[in-house]
ZARO-126845 format. One line per 10 residues: their letters; for each residue x, y, z of C-alpha. Coordinates in nm, 4 decimals. Example, Ala and Ser with C-alpha at 12.3 -4.5 7.8 and 13.67 -1.06 7.14 Angstrom:
BEGIN
AS) 1.2300:-0.4500:0.7800 | 1.3670:-0.1060:0.7140
This chain:
BEGIN
MTPRIRGNDY) 1.0524:-2.4729:-3.9366 | 1.2323:-2.1990:-3.9192 | 1.5595:-2.2365:-3.6470 | 1.5652:-2.0757:-3.3276 | 1.9040:-1.9165:-3.2286 | 1.9771:-1.8323:-2.8539 | 2.1294:-1.4985:-2.8613 | 2.3993:-1.4641:-3.1484 | 2.4699:-1.8486:-3.0844 | 2.5079:-1.9054:-3.4576
TVLQPPALGS) 2.7076:-2.2844:-3.4088 | 2.3716:-2.4468:-3.3617 | 2.3636:-2.3951:-3.7728 | 2.5450:-2.6083:-3.9653 | 2.6441:-2.4746:-4.2772 | 2.7325:-2.7244:-4.6090 | 3.0994:-2.7288:-4.6825 | 3.2284:-2.4860:-4.9979 | 3.2525:-2.6944:-5.2901 | 2.9583:-2.9552:-5.1703
SWTPRLRVSV) 2.6865:-3.0774:-5.3350 | 2.4384:-2.8457:-5.1699 | 2.1539:-2.7086:-5.3959 | 2.1274:-2.3573:-5.3953 | 1.7514:-2.1968:-5.4355 | 1.7933:-1.8290:-5.2602 | 1.8112:-1.5378:-5.5142 | 2.1314:-1.2674:-5.4097 | 2.1733:-0.9113:-5.5226 | 2.5199:-0.7790:-5.4873
VIPAYADQVK) 2.4609:-0.4061:-5.4701 | 2.8044:-0.2107:-5.5245 | 2.8156:0.1902:-5.4742 | 3.0486:0.3063:-5.6650 | 3.2235:0.6734:-5.7545 | 3.4931:0.7589:-6.0208 | 3.7905:0.4773:-6.0023 | 3.6892:0.2618:-6.3102 | 4.0163:0.0396:-6.2595 | 3.9211:-0.0753:-5.9668
LDLTLAGLAR) 3.5382:-0.1245:-6.0480 | 3.6816:-0.3404:-6.3431 | 3.8692:-0.5949:-6.0850 | 3.5696:-0.6121:-5.8584 | 3.3555:-0.7133:-6.1399 | 3.5792:-0.9500:-6.2603 | 3.6249:-1.1149:-5.9289 | 3.2205:-1.1404:-5.9101 | 3.2420:-1.2758:-6.2756 | 3.4272:-1.6111:-6.1387
QTYPADLLEV) 3.1774:-1.6645:-5.8717 | 3.0749:-2.0402:-5.7422 | 2.7449:-1.9354:-5.6680 | 2.4952:-2.0285:-5.9753 | 2.4972:-1.7443:-6.2356 | 2.1246:-1.7550:-6.2796 | 2.0526:-1.6729:-5.8531 | 2.2988:-1.3692:-5.8724 | 2.2465:-1.0079:-6.0056 | 2.4882:-0.7633:-5.9720
IVVDNGSEPP) 2.3388:-0.3645:-5.9043 | 2.6402:-0.1032:-5.9735 | 2.5019:0.2411:-5.8820 | 2.7430:0.5071:-6.0486 | 2.7089:0.8109:-5.7462 | 2.7613:1.1032:-5.9924 | 3.0958:0.9972:-6.1356 | 3.2934:1.1959:-6.4151 | 3.3464:1.0693:-6.6676 | 3.0415:0.8406:-6.5817
LRLPEIRPRD) 3.0843:0.5027:-6.4959 | 3.0799:0.1841:-6.7463 | 3.0528:-0.1824:-6.7451 | 3.3557:-0.3351:-6.8402 | 3.3610:-0.6698:-7.0647 | 3.4890:-0.9021:-6.8048 | 3.1210:-0.9023:-6.5528 | 2.8413:-1.1315:-6.4361 | 2.5646:-1.1692:-6.6999 | 2.3213:-1.0094:-6.4779
TRLLVCAAPG) 2.4510:-0.6862:-6.4178 | 2.3287:-0.3479:-6.4281 | 2.4206:0.0201:-6.3883 | 2.2018:0.2793:-6.2181 | 2.2720:0.6205:-6.1644 | 2.2435:0.7695:-5.8369 | 2.3415:1.1487:-5.8837 | 2.2523:1.2782:-5.5148 | 2.5915:1.2398:-5.3269 | 2.6568:1.0159:-5.0491
RARARNTGLA) 2.7241:0.6253:-5.0323 | 2.3957:0.5799:-4.8203 | 2.1836:0.7092:-5.1069 | 2.3480:0.5054:-5.3958 | 2.3320:0.1993:-5.1324 | 1.9610:0.2843:-5.1166 | 1.9083:0.3042:-5.4816 | 2.0566:-0.0294:-5.5579 | 1.8357:-0.1707:-5.2299 | 1.5600:-0.0146:-5.3910
AATGDVIHWM) 1.6110:-0.1803:-5.7275 | 1.7286:-0.5224:-5.5617 | 1.5039:-0.8244:-5.6504 | 1.7013:-1.0931:-5.4250 | 1.6305:-1.2366:-5.1380 | 1.9505:-1.1662:-4.9786 | 2.1439:-0.8279:-5.0023 | 2.5387:-0.7977:-5.0334 | 2.6816:-0.4965:-4.9888 | 3.0614:-0.4742:-5.1672
DSDVVPEPEE) 3.2608:-0.1441:-5.2375 | 3.3820:-0.0924:-5.5516 | 3.7468:-0.1300:-5.4454 | 3.6926:-0.4895:-5.3210 | 3.7521:-0.8082:-5.4910 | 3.6146:-1.1215:-5.3904 | 3.7326:-1.5004:-5.3779 | 3.5775:-1.7273:-5.6385 | 3.3791:-1.8906:-5.3228 | 3.3216:-1.5444:-5.1401
VEAHMRWHHL) 2.9235:-1.5316:-5.2660 | 2.8693:-1.9073:-5.2046 | 3.0510:-1.9066:-4.8385 | 2.7534:-1.6118:-4.7180 | 2.4521:-1.8017:-4.9136 | 2.5289:-2.1148:-4.7465 | 2.4299:-1.9403:-4.4190 | 2.1310:-1.7495:-4.5567 | 1.9712:-2.1090:-4.6809 | 1.9318:-2.1827:-4.2960
APYLSVTSYL) 1.7889:-1.9119:-4.1667 | 1.6101:-1.6130:-4.2716 | 1.7450:-1.3185:-4.0207 | 2.1070:-1.3562:-4.0538 | 2.4211:-1.0933:-4.1427 | 2.7063:-1.2494:-4.2914 | 3.0552:-1.0633:-4.2636 | 3.3747:-1.1498:-4.4908 | 3.7025:-1.1628:-4.3648 | 3.8843:-0.8827:-4.5838
RFTTAPLPCP) 4.2696:-0.8074:-4.6251 | 4.3996:-0.5141:-4.7526 | 4.6855:-0.5035:-5.0242 | 4.9260:-0.2343:-5.1658 | 4.9970:-0.5097:-5.4668 | 5.0341:-0.3262:-5.7966 | 4.6834:-0.3555:-5.9564 | 4.6264:-0.6599:-6.2280 | 4.4333:-0.6284:-6.5026 | 4.0795:-0.8166:-6.4985
ADVAGTDDLA) 4.1722:-1.1051:-6.7011 | 4.4199:-1.2195:-6.4287 | 4.1628:-1.1469:-6.1628 | 3.9342:-1.4024:-6.3834 | 4.1570:-1.6191:-6.4744 | 4.3523:-1.7075:-6.1431 | 4.2947:-1.9930:-5.9110 | 4.4277:-1.7763:-5.6231 | 4.3733:-1.4157:-5.5828 | 4.6695:-1.4538:-5.2869
KLFEPAEPHA) 4.9479:-1.4502:-5.6181 | 4.8028:-1.1204:-5.7563 | 4.7389:-0.9253:-5.4155 | 4.9665:-1.0762:-5.1362 | 5.1446:-0.9839:-4.8890 | 4.8291:-0.8334:-4.7515 | 4.7176:-0.6498:-4.4272 | 4.4266:-0.8431:-4.2328 | 4.1065:-0.6386:-4.0945 | 4.2978:-0.5910:-3.7358
WIEDLVQRSD) 4.0108:-0.4518:-3.5538 | 3.7326:-0.6893:-3.7056 | 3.9161:-0.9845:-3.6249 | 4.0313:-0.9056:-3.2719 | 3.6477:-0.8540:-3.1904 | 3.5646:-1.1687:-3.3264 | 3.8996:-1.3463:-3.1310 | 3.7742:-1.1572:-2.8107 | 3.4312:-1.2286:-2.8416 | 3.4966:-1.6295:-2.9561
GLLRSPRPFS) 3.3382:-1.5628:-3.2816 | 3.0852:-1.2762:-3.1464 | 2.9085:-1.5462:-2.9238 | 3.0123:-1.3573:-2.6319 | 2.9795:-0.9913:-2.7498 | 2.7093:-0.7488:-2.6249 | 2.7315:-0.5677:-2.9587 | 2.7461:-0.8121:-3.2365 | 2.6285:-0.5634:-3.4738 | 2.9674:-0.3711:-3.4383
IHIGGASSVS) 3.0924:-0.6026:-3.7062 | 2.8638:-0.5012:-4.0229 | 3.0853:-0.3335:-4.2454 | 2.9253:-0.2378:-4.5832 | 3.2478:-0.3545:-4.7920 | 3.1616:-0.7285:-4.7675 | 2.8398:-0.8081:-4.5779 | 2.5095:-0.9624:-4.6748 | 2.1854:-0.9484:-4.5171 | 1.8480:-1.1042:-4.5642
ARLFERAGPM) 1.6347:-0.8834:-4.7527 | 1.3317:-0.9685:-4.5161 | 1.5515:-0.7998:-4.2311 | 1.5832:-0.4647:-4.4467 | 1.2256:-0.4350:-4.4495 | 1.2335:-0.4190:-4.0881 | 1.5114:-0.2148:-4.0137 | 1.4820:-0.0133:-4.2949 | 1.7251:0.1707:-4.5606 | 2.0300:0.3799:-4.4852
DPAMILGQDT) 2.0303:0.6917:-4.3037 | 2.1648:0.9548:-4.5790 | 2.2291:1.1922:-4.2671 | 2.4929:0.9673:-4.1659 | 2.8076:1.0832:-4.3670 | 3.0600:0.8356:-4.1565 | 2.9258:0.5409:-3.9281 | 2.6813:0.4249:-4.1587 | 2.7476:0.0617:-4.1310 | 2.7497:0.0618:-3.7426
EMGYRLAQAG) 2.4342:0.2560:-3.7561 | 2.2689:0.0058:-4.0031 | 2.4419:-0.2867:-3.7917 | 2.2318:-0.1578:-3.4906 | 1.8984:-0.1088:-3.6533 | 1.9652:-0.4916:-3.8043 | 2.0191:-0.5857:-3.4770 | 1.6793:-0.4501:-3.3340 | 1.5055:-0.5895:-3.6165 | 1.6409:-0.9650:-3.4632
AVFIPDPQAR) 1.9705:-1.0030:-3.6883 | 2.2316:-1.2734:-3.5754 | 2.5538:-1.1762:-3.7077 | 2.8364:-1.4492:-3.8377 | 3.1686:-1.3450:-3.9218 | 3.3032:-1.6218:-4.1773 | 3.6687:-1.6818:-4.2205 | 3.6008:-1.8690:-4.5664 | 3.4200:-1.5427:-4.7235 | 3.7364:-1.3820:-4.8216
AYHLGPSMRM) 3.7921:-1.0713:-5.0084 | 4.0911:-0.8499:-5.1199 | 4.0550:-0.4406:-5.0386 | 4.2217:-0.2702:-5.2999 | 4.4182:-0.0021:-5.0997 | 4.3905:0.0610:-4.7133 | 4.0696:0.1430:-4.5539 | 3.9431:0.4901:-4.4781 | 4.0359:0.3952:-4.1009 | 4.3707:0.2998:-4.1666
RDSAPISRVS) 4.4202:0.6251:-4.3358 | 4.2614:0.8857:-4.0910 | 4.1703:0.6920:-3.7744 | 4.1445:0.9710:-3.5083 | 3.9494:1.2178:-3.7633 | 3.6737:0.9444:-3.8702 | 3.6538:0.8204:-3.5240 | 3.5540:1.1936:-3.4084 | 3.2835:1.2366:-3.7024 | 3.1383:0.8690:-3.6632
HALVTDRVPG) 3.1169:0.8957:-3.2691 | 2.9325:1.2282:-3.2763 | 2.6966:1.0576:-3.5380 | 2.6697:0.7203:-3.4245 | 2.6162:0.8477:-3.0553 | 2.2486:0.9978:-3.1334 | 2.1736:0.6805:-3.3072 | 2.3084:0.3579:-3.1517 | 2.2011:0.3337:-2.7651 | 2.4455:0.0324:-2.7587
YRWLRTHPSR) 2.7481:0.2526:-2.7262 | 2.6869:0.3765:-2.3590 | 3.0001:0.5306:-2.3003 | 2.9793:0.7655:-2.5568 | 2.6502:0.9119:-2.3866 | 2.8190:1.0971:-2.1094 | 2.5730:1.3515:-2.0464 | 2.3787:1.2782:-1.7308 | 2.0314:1.3817:-1.8428 | 2.0300:1.5074:-2.2571
QWKIPQVEVL) 1.8433:1.3342:-2.4741 | 1.9064:1.1491:-2.7853 | 1.7111:1.0537:-3.0948 | 1.7333:0.7008:-3.0109 | 1.6613:0.6622:-2.6556 | 1.7936:0.3524:-2.4422 | 1.4264:0.2837:-2.3144 | 1.0882:0.3605:-2.4675 | 0.7961:0.3402:-2.1885 | 0.4845:0.2464:-2.3403
VDATAGSYDD) 0.1515:0.3846:-2.1694 | -0.1823:0.3514:-2.2706 | -0.3664:0.6565:-2.1949 | -0.7015:0.5253:-2.2632 | -0.6373:0.2527:-1.9478 | -0.6812:0.4975:-1.6862 | -0.7922:0.8368:-1.5369 | -0.5838:1.1588:-1.6135 | -0.4580:1.1065:-1.2721 | -0.3339:0.7785:-1.3064
VRATVDGVLA) -0.1912:0.8192:-1.6237 | -0.0108:1.1240:-1.5205 | 0.1140:0.9596:-1.1856 | 0.2667:0.6572:-1.3874 | 0.4554:0.8835:-1.6439 | 0.5477:1.1732:-1.4010 | 0.7067:0.8554:-1.2086 | 0.9139:0.7373:-1.4718 | 1.0232:1.0701:-1.5765 | 1.1538:1.1345:-1.2419
GTVTDLAVVL) 1.3558:0.8264:-1.2262 | 1.7428:0.7980:-1.2273 | 1.6879:0.6537:-1.6012 | 1.6686:0.9587:-1.8005 | 1.7884:0.8417:-2.1804 | 1.4184:0.7070:-2.2051 | 1.1480:0.8584:-2.4190 | 0.7292:0.8068:-2.2767 | 0.5179:0.7042:-2.5559 | 0.1660:0.7763:-2.5072
TGPWDELAPE) -0.0790:0.6335:-2.6715 | -0.4493:0.7456:-2.7452 | -0.7160:0.8741:-2.9968 | -0.5351:1.2118:-3.0115 | -0.6386:1.3036:-3.3489 | -1.0247:1.2217:-3.2729 | -1.0317:1.5064:-2.9862 | -1.2196:1.8062:-3.0127 | -1.2613:1.9520:-2.6598 | -1.5668:2.0873:-2.5513
QRAPLKDPRL) -1.5909:2.4568:-2.5317 | -1.9678:2.5443:-2.4094 | -1.9590:2.2753:-2.1185 | -1.5843:2.1184:-2.0702 | -1.6712:1.9351:-1.7561 | -1.9411:1.6922:-1.9397 | -1.6773:1.6272:-2.2259 | -1.6623:1.2361:-2.1895 | -1.2951:1.2469:-2.3274 | -1.1926:1.5144:-2.0767
DLVLLRAHYT) -0.9347:1.3078:-1.9276 | -0.7859:1.2713:-2.2727 | -0.7826:1.6350:-2.3658 | -0.6304:1.7078:-1.9867 | -0.3447:1.4549:-2.0919 | -0.2553:1.5927:-2.4579 | -0.2602:1.9629:-2.2768 | -0.0140:1.8306:-1.9710 | 0.2435:1.6469:-2.2293 | 0.2082:1.8250:-2.5416
HEGRVRLATT) 0.5111:2.0429:-2.4921 | 0.7378:1.7914:-2.2475 | 1.0322:1.6612:-2.4657 | 1.0334:1.3242:-2.3391 | 0.6796:1.2298:-2.3988 | 0.5169:1.1606:-2.7537 | 0.1523:1.1595:-2.8086 | 0.0744:0.8309:-3.0755 | -0.2293:0.6608:-3.1944 | -0.0782:0.3158:-3.1905
ASDTQSPYRL) 0.2257:0.1674:-3.0714 | 0.4408:0.0968:-3.3731 | 0.8059:-0.0745:-3.3819 | 1.0754:0.0732:-3.2056 | 1.4427:0.0874:-3.2385 | 1.5306:0.1872:-2.8634 | 1.7070:-0.1587:-2.7679 | 1.4465:-0.1832:-2.4601 | 1.0400:-0.1255:-2.4351 | 0.8697:-0.0791:-2.0763
RIPPGWVPEE) 0.5172:-0.1691:-2.1017 | 0.3544:0.0024:-1.7706 | -0.0380:0.0295:-1.6564 | -0.1740:0.3875:-1.5546 | -0.1719:0.4085:-1.1809 | 0.1382:0.2183:-1.1466 | 0.4252:0.4246:-1.0243 | 0.8311:0.3225:-1.0171 | 1.0636:0.4507:-0.7807 | 1.3348:0.6114:-0.8422
DSLGRLLDVL) 1.5537:0.3909:-0.9383 | 1.2826:0.0889:-1.0211 | 1.3712:0.0902:-1.4231 | 1.7343:0.0993:-1.3687 | 1.7126:-0.1736:-1.1320 | 1.5151:-0.3734:-1.4108 | 1.7562:-0.2998:-1.6696 | 2.0237:-0.4680:-1.4615 | 1.8016:-0.7961:-1.4646 | 1.7472:-0.7768:-1.8097
RGRERGLVSV) 2.1368:-0.7122:-1.9077 | 2.2875:-0.9244:-1.6936 | 2.1090:-1.2218:-1.7127 | 2.0943:-1.1857:-2.0987 | 1.6870:-1.2213:-2.0936 | 1.4386:-1.1096:-2.3476 | 1.1657:-1.0087:-2.1152 | 1.1565:-0.9608:-1.6881 | 0.7826:-0.9322:-1.6186 | 0.6970:-0.7494:-1.2901
LLAEDPEGVT) 0.4237:-0.8863:-1.1112 | 0.2192:-0.5587:-0.9548 | -0.1158:-0.7213:-0.8254 | -0.3264:-1.0492:-0.8885 | -0.6358:-1.1025:-0.8325 | -0.9388:-1.3729:-0.9041 | -0.9600:-1.1792:-1.2829 | -0.6171:-1.1829:-1.3441 | -0.2434:-1.0749:-1.3264 | -0.1672:-0.7162:-1.3806
AARLERTEAF) 0.1938:-0.7143:-1.4554 | 0.4606:-0.4480:-1.6625 | 0.6957:-0.5774:-1.8774 | 1.0464:-0.4554:-1.9702 | 1.1087:-0.5973:-2.3251 | 1.4422:-0.6480:-2.5450 | 1.3319:-0.5033:-2.8886 | 1.5705:-0.7604:-3.0694 | 1.4197:-1.0479:-2.9051 | 1.0532:-0.9680:-2.9950
SRAALVAEES) 1.1711:-0.8771:-3.3400 | 1.3296:-1.2042:-3.4114 | 1.0492:-1.3822:-3.2092 | 0.8264:-1.2370:-3.4671 | 1.0449:-1.3785:-3.7695 | 1.0423:-1.7608:-3.6348 | 0.7092:-1.7900:-3.4577 | 0.4211:-1.9929:-3.6003 | 0.1265:-1.8779:-3.6657 | -0.0639:-1.9239:-3.3247
EDLDDAVDEM) 0.2167:-1.9119:-3.1112 | 0.2778:-1.6467:-2.8495 | 0.5543:-1.4207:-2.8892 | 0.6656:-1.4632:-2.5525 | 0.6821:-1.8621:-2.5595 | 0.9429:-1.7860:-2.8719 | 1.1198:-1.5202:-2.6815 | 1.1734:-1.7447:-2.3846 | 1.3146:-2.0064:-2.5890 | 1.5669:-1.7890:-2.7833
FGTYWVDGET) 1.6528:-1.5376:-2.5062 | 1.4745:-1.6598:-2.1852 | 1.1938:-1.4362:-1.9661 | 1.2275:-1.3857:-1.6023 | 0.9544:-1.2843:-1.3185 | 1.0094:-1.0204:-1.0456 | 0.7859:-0.8717:-0.7627 | 0.6796:-0.5369:-0.8105 | 0.6769:-0.4366:-0.4461 | 1.0296:-0.5861:-0.4121
FGFRAAAEAP) 1.1423:-0.3331:-0.7204 | 0.9526:-0.0436:-0.5823 | 0.6420:-0.0453:-0.7733 | 0.3800:0.1301:-0.5935 | 0.0198:0.1887:-0.6674 | -0.0572:0.5915:-0.7516 | -0.2140:0.6487:-0.3977 | 0.0662:0.4798:-0.2185 | 0.3396:0.6601:-0.4135 | 0.5555:0.8807:-0.2244
AYVNPRTAYR) 0.6429:1.2447:-0.3091 | 0.8814:1.3562:-0.5519 | 1.1815:1.4902:-0.4596 | 1.2516:1.8673:-0.5611 | 1.5491:1.8663:-0.7876 | 1.7089:2.1606:-0.5988 | 1.6197:1.9912:-0.2865 | 1.8014:1.6450:-0.4248 | 2.0950:1.8577:-0.5028 | 2.1222:2.0492:-0.1889
KRVQAQAEVE) 2.1195:1.6986:-0.0265 | 2.3546:1.5672:-0.2408 | 2.5918:1.8854:-0.1805 | 2.5796:1.7791:0.1722 | 2.6396:1.4432:0.1381 | 2.9565:1.5110:-0.0528 | 3.0512:1.7583:0.2330 | 2.9995:1.4975:0.4861 | 3.2030:1.2400:0.2574 | 3.4860:1.5205:0.2379
RLTKEVERLR) 3.4805:1.5528:0.6172 | 3.4458:1.1997:0.7071 | 3.7422:1.1319:0.4209 | 3.9784:1.3713:0.5872 | 3.8984:1.2809:0.9496 | 4.0022:0.8738:0.7869 | 4.3025:1.0322:0.6555 | 4.3633:1.1989:1.0006 | 4.3120:0.8702:1.1799 | 4.4998:0.7139:0.9532
GQVTRWRDEA) 4.7972:0.9418:1.0214 | 4.7415:0.9067:1.3805 | 4.7663:0.5090:1.3458 | 5.0563:0.5481:1.1318 | 5.2167:0.7741:1.4011 | 5.1058:0.5021:1.6829 | 5.2757:0.2227:1.4361 | 5.5811:0.4116:1.4020 | 5.6271:0.5010:1.7673 | 5.5312:0.0948:1.8943
ARWRKSAVEF) 5.8261:0.0059:1.6590 | 6.0262:0.2706:1.7949 | 5.9152:0.1107:2.1339 | 5.9799:-0.2700:2.0219 | 6.3184:-0.1556:1.8782 | 6.4181:-0.0167:2.2132 | 6.2934:-0.3389:2.3828 | 6.5279:-0.5346:2.1898 | 6.7929:-0.2907:2.2856 | 6.6681:-0.3011:2.6421
RREIGTLRRQ) 6.6651:-0.6828:2.6256 | 7.0128:-0.7156:2.4565 | 7.1498:-0.4773:2.7575 | 7.0034:-0.6625:3.0144 | 7.1647:-0.9873:2.8540 | 7.4664:-0.8369:2.8887 | 7.4420:-0.6876:3.2189 | 7.3414:-1.0640:3.3049 | 7.6431:-1.2070:3.1610 | 7.8533:-0.9442:3.3483
VSALRGQISA) 7.6518:-1.0117:3.6671 | 7.7136:-1.4038:3.6419 | 8.0714:-1.3435:3.5611 | 8.0760:-1.1064:3.8917 | 7.9336:-1.3687:4.0875 | 8.1776:-1.6219:3.9383 | 8.4602:-1.4048:4.0279 | 8.3239:-1.3237:4.3864 | 8.2771:-1.7248:4.4414 | 8.6363:-1.7637:4.3003
LHRARSLRGI) 8.7625:-1.5012:4.6122 | 8.5530:-1.6455:4.8549 | 8.7285:-1.9784:4.7940 | 9.0517:-1.8302:4.7808 | 8.9952:-1.6716:5.0949 | 8.9121:-1.9714:5.2422 | 9.1929:-2.2009:5.1313 | 9.3784:-1.9107:5.2706 | 9.2500:-1.9348:5.5967 | 9.3348:-2.3295:5.5989
ARGFSRPFTF) 9.6496:-2.2894:5.4922 | 9.7258:-2.0579:5.7607 | 9.5796:-2.2999:6.0107 | 9.8232:-2.5718:5.9169 | 10.1397:-2.3272:5.9145 | 10.0900:-2.2570:6.3030 | 10.2774:-2.4945:6.5576 | 10.1382:-2.7139:6.7604 | 10.1056:-2.6328:7.1646 | 10.0262:-2.8596:7.4247
KKT) 9.9386:-2.7071:7.7241 | 10.0021:-2.8834:8.0498 | 9.7090:-3.0170:8.2765
């Protein structure tokens, strides 16, 4: 049974130790796009010539991308090595040429200036024997040491003696460390690098080849598509290699980021911070909404599609499925046309940029897909709230209960694309994909009414964009007015506090003066008492000093 990995938690897999007695059986194709620099290519092939992985399971495909003079295969190389030519310029085209010729169960990208350690291929392949949907990345070190000869590379037991000191791939290692080995990364596909990554060939069948239009950022875009195909991404510190010289990003980080971001933004919805415009459309939308045009009337389908398009989530596209190629509008009696509703829908949405008419629902590269039955209308922020539930809980599926009767349940579904792609890879023949998704990602039910889904007849009228704009301007003006009033009141409170502080200070001073006066009064009272006593004593003294006279009787 194929292992079922939850999220990107590859730690449930237990690969054999390097050099242990395990039995390899999968064939690997190492694809090396190369342009000029024969010296470095010779070192790359010399490193591959001494791999511990069985030679009969290893093929190497070098693709010369129009070098002048043409590249050649050196004497020191793996036994099964081929040289192909791709005259059209571009690393993506060269890789696609090698991919088309590869016969392996696993495709291992390797740049022509990377020298692998002897166990590098084995380190990758021990993982791929455990599950058919993995992407493994090596740890690269960037060296500026003088280049040795191929014989030295093929003959040494320790490449560090030839290439150290060297610098680590700081960005990759920091990403791995911050995300606990990619277990907690929301975008583990970011680690996919073409210099030293390996991917199950089965995943490439689902994800497709490299995009030649990507002059930079090809690896990230490819990693994103692999993720949507169900990949689990593994950084293996025991898969090691040396990059001869600094990388392009090390040399020109800012210009490379400027170009790659411009290209990646259109194709990788996962980098949401790059999509700063509030309403423009992208090649790969964040959400694809699937509506079956044959499952409802013209009015019901239109109510659903228009409701979706009027929502707060603008980074989306609607796929309206139906037999569009079979429609032939009735010209003489159009009102009697049995497919009149489909004719009206096609006319209504043919020129709407966010709606695509398709005969069937195909695989999507959008990270999320909403399936909604015609006749149900989401409120303005319903889809945004569902996305919050799906992202916040890291679920693979959120089902929305719309109605329930004796005949069954009517529901909408917000699906995570990578979850259902991986489920398709591991599910047993008769197994429901929802069960596999629940096991690996989890599923969740919510109430449709709570999340603002209404039947078309009960849906509120849309707010005119200009009306909404005016209300927003008024609200902003009111906020500004209230903000100024709050600031005024804060100033008044501050003044009152200052005045109260002065009063408290004055009260303290008054208390001190009163204390002083009390002491003075007490002292005066003492003096007065002393004076009274002194007068009394003097009176007594005078009495004693007078002579006594006796009065005759």
